C-alpha positions as CSV (number, residue, x, y, z in Angstrom):
1,X,-42.5,8.3,45.3
2,X,-39.8,10.8,46.2
3,X,-40.5,14.3,47.4
4,X,-38.7,15.7,44.3
5,X,-40.9,13.7,41.9
6,X,-44.0,14.8,43.8
7,X,-42.9,18.4,43.6
8,X,-42.3,18.1,39.9
9,X,-45.7,16.5,39.4
10,X,-47.5,19.3,41.2
11,X,-45.6,22.0,39.3
12,X,-46.3,20.3,36.0
13,X,-50.0,20.1,36.8
14,X,-50.2,23.8,37.6
15,X,-48.2,24.7,34.5
16,X,-50.6,22.6,32.4
17,X,-53.6,24.5,33.9
18,X,-51.9,27.9,33.3
19,X,-51.3,26.9,29.6
20,X,-54.9,25.7,29.2
21,X,-56.4,28.9,30.6
22,X,-54.2,31.3,28.5
23,X,-56.5,31.2,25.4
24,X,-59.6,31.5,27.6
25,X,-58.2,34.7,29.1
26,X,-57.9,36.1,25.5
27,X,-61.5,35.1,24.6
28,X,-62.9,36.8,27.7
29,X,-61.1,40.0,26.9
30,X,-62.4,40.0,23.4
31,X,-66.0,39.1,24.5
32,X,-66.1,41.9,27.0
33,X,-65.0,44.6,24.6
34,X,-67.8,46.8,23.1
35,X,-68.5,46.0,19.5
36,X,-67.0,49.2,18.1
37,X,-64.4,49.6,20.8
38,X,-60.9,50.6,20.0
39,X,-58.1,48.1,20.3
40,X,-57.2,49.2,23.9
41,X,-60.4,47.6,25.3
42,X,-59.4,44.1,24.1
43,X,-55.7,44.4,25.0
44,X,-54.7,41.7,27.4
45,X,-53.2,42.9,30.7
46,X,-49.7,41.6,30.1
47,X,-49.7,41.7,26.3
48,X,-46.4,43.8,26.3
49,X,-44.7,40.8,27.9
50,X,-45.3,38.5,25.0
51,X,-42.5,40.0,22.8
52,X,-40.0,37.3,22.0
53,X,-36.8,37.5,24.1
54,X,-34.5,36.3,21.3
55,X,-36.4,37.9,18.4
56,X,-37.3,35.2,15.9
57,X,-34.5,32.9,17.1
58,X,-36.8,30.8,19.3
59,X,-39.9,29.2,18.0
60,X,-43.3,28.8,19.6
61,X,-42.7,25.1,19.9
62,X,-39.8,25.8,22.2
63,X,-41.8,27.8,24.7
64,X,-42.5,26.2,28.1
65,X,-46.3,26.6,27.6
66,X,-46.2,25.0,24.1
67,X,-44.2,22.1,25.5
68,X,-46.7,21.6,28.3
69,X,-49.7,21.8,26.0
70,X,-48.2,19.4,23.5
71,X,-47.4,16.8,26.2
72,X,-50.6,17.1,28.2
73,X,-50.7,15.9,31.8
74,X,-48.0,13.4,32.8
75,X,-48.3,10.9,35.6
76,X,-44.9,11.0,37.2
77,X,-43.5,8.0,39.0
78,X,-40.2,6.5,39.8
79,X,-40.0,4.8,36.4
80,X,-40.6,7.9,34.3
81,X,-38.1,10.5,33.5
82,X,-38.9,14.1,34.6
83,X,-38.5,16.4,31.5
84,X,-35.2,18.3,31.6
85,X,-36.9,21.7,31.3
86,X,-39.0,21.1,34.4
87,X,-35.9,19.9,36.4
88,X,-34.0,23.0,35.2
89,X,-36.8,25.4,36.1
90,X,-37.0,24.0,39.7
91,X,-33.3,24.0,40.2
92,X,-32.8,27.6,39.0
93,X,-35.9,29.1,40.6
94,X,-34.1,31.6,42.8
95,X,-32.0,32.8,39.8
96,X,-35.1,33.3,37.7
97,X,-36.6,35.3,40.6
98,X,-33.7,37.7,40.6
99,X,-34.1,38.2,36.8
100,X,-37.8,39.0,37.3
101,X,-37.1,41.4,40.2
102,X,-34.5,43.3,38.2
103,X,-36.8,43.4,35.2
104,X,-39.7,44.7,37.3
105,X,-37.9,47.3,39.4
106,X,-36.0,48.8,36.4
107,X,-39.3,49.5,34.6
108,X,-38.6,46.7,32.1
109,X,-35.2,48.2,31.1
110,X,-32.9,45.5,32.4
111,X,-33.4,41.8,31.6
112,X,-30.4,39.7,32.7
113,X,-30.9,36.3,31.1
114,X,-28.3,34.9,28.8
115,X,-29.6,33.6,25.4
116,X,-28.5,30.0,26.3
117,X,-30.5,30.2,29.5
118,X,-33.6,31.4,27.6
119,X,-33.2,28.3,25.3
120,X,-32.5,25.9,28.2
121,X,-35.5,27.0,30.3
122,X,-37.7,27.4,27.2
123,X,-38.5,31.0,28.2
124,X,-39.8,32.4,24.9
125,X,-41.1,35.6,26.4
126,X,-41.2,37.6,29.7
127,X,-44.7,36.3,30.1
128,X,-43.4,32.8,30.2
129,X,-41.1,33.8,33.0
130,X,-43.7,35.7,35.0
131,X,-46.3,32.9,34.8
132,X,-43.7,30.2,35.6
133,X,-42.5,32.0,38.7
134,X,-46.2,32.5,39.7
135,X,-46.5,28.8,39.7
136,X,-43.3,28.2,41.6
137,X,-44.0,31.0,44.1
138,X,-41.7,29.8,46.8
139,X,-38.8,32.1,47.5
140,X,-37.1,33.5,50.6
141,X,-37.5,37.2,50.1
142,X,-35.3,38.1,53.1
143,X,-32.3,36.3,51.6
144,X,-33.1,37.9,48.2
145,X,-33.0,41.3,49.8
146,X,-29.6,40.6,51.3
147,X,-28.2,39.7,47.9
148,X,-29.8,42.8,46.3
149,X,-28.3,45.0,48.9
150,X,-24.8,43.8,47.9
151,X,-25.7,44.2,44.2
152,X,-26.9,47.7,44.7
153,X,-23.4,48.8,45.6
154,X,-21.8,47.8,42.3
155,X,-24.6,47.3,39.7
156,X,-25.1,50.0,37.1
157,X,-28.9,49.7,37.1
158,X,-29.7,48.5,40.6
159,X,-28.9,51.7,42.5
160,X,-29.3,52.2,46.2
161,X,-32.6,54.0,45.4
162,X,-33.9,51.0,43.5
163,X,-32.9,48.7,46.3
164,X,-34.6,50.9,49.0
165,X,-37.8,51.0,46.8
166,X,-37.8,47.2,46.5
167,X,-37.1,46.7,50.2
168,X,-40.1,48.9,51.0
169,X,-42.3,47.0,48.6
170,X,-41.3,43.6,50.0
171,X,-41.9,44.6,53.6
172,X,-45.3,46.2,52.7
173,X,-46.4,43.0,50.9
174,X,-45.2,40.9,53.8
175,X,-47.2,42.9,56.3
176,X,-50.3,42.6,54.1
177,X,-49.7,38.8,53.9
178,X,-49.9,39.0,50.1
179,X,-46.5,37.3,49.6
180,X,-45.5,33.8,50.5
181,X,-42.3,33.8,52.5
182,X,-41.4,30.2,53.1
183,X,-37.7,29.2,53.4
184,X,-36.2,28.4,50.1
185,X,-33.6,25.6,50.0
C-alpha cells in the first residue's frame, strides 16, 4: 500500500470520528445546562462558525462531514479510488491553513476562499474548515510566517501589526510545545 493511500486512510478515519462525535458534543452541552437556563448555557463553543459560507447555495449533503457520515469508514487499498474531496483537501492543506490564519487573526473579518473552492473542498462552514485542519495538523509554521511577512507589506487587512501579533503567537505556542511543527512537503 502506498504512503499516500495510507495517509488518506488515516485522515479519513479521523474525519469519520470527528463527524461521529459532533452530535455527541451537542447533547453534552444541552445535558449540562440547568433546566431553566438561558440559551447561552447550551450554546456550543464554535456555534458562530456554523454559518453557511455560501448562504443557501450549498446543501448539507455537500459538507465534508455529511459526505463522511454518509459513506462510513472506507478500507482504502490499491484497487479502490480515493474520494476526490479527500485528495483535494490533502493537496491544498497549506492553502487552507493560510485561509484559517487570515480568518482568525482578522477577528473573523477576512475569509479568502473562492466560492468554487468552497464547493470543491466541501467546506460548508468555517467549522468544517477548522475541524478538517485540526485533523490535518501538519504544517510548517516557519515557512508560513515567511509568506505572511511578504503578504503584510501589500495586503489591505494583513498589516504589519497583525503579522507581528501572529509571529508572537506562533513562537509562544512553539515554546510551549502546543503546536506541531513538522516539515510540510
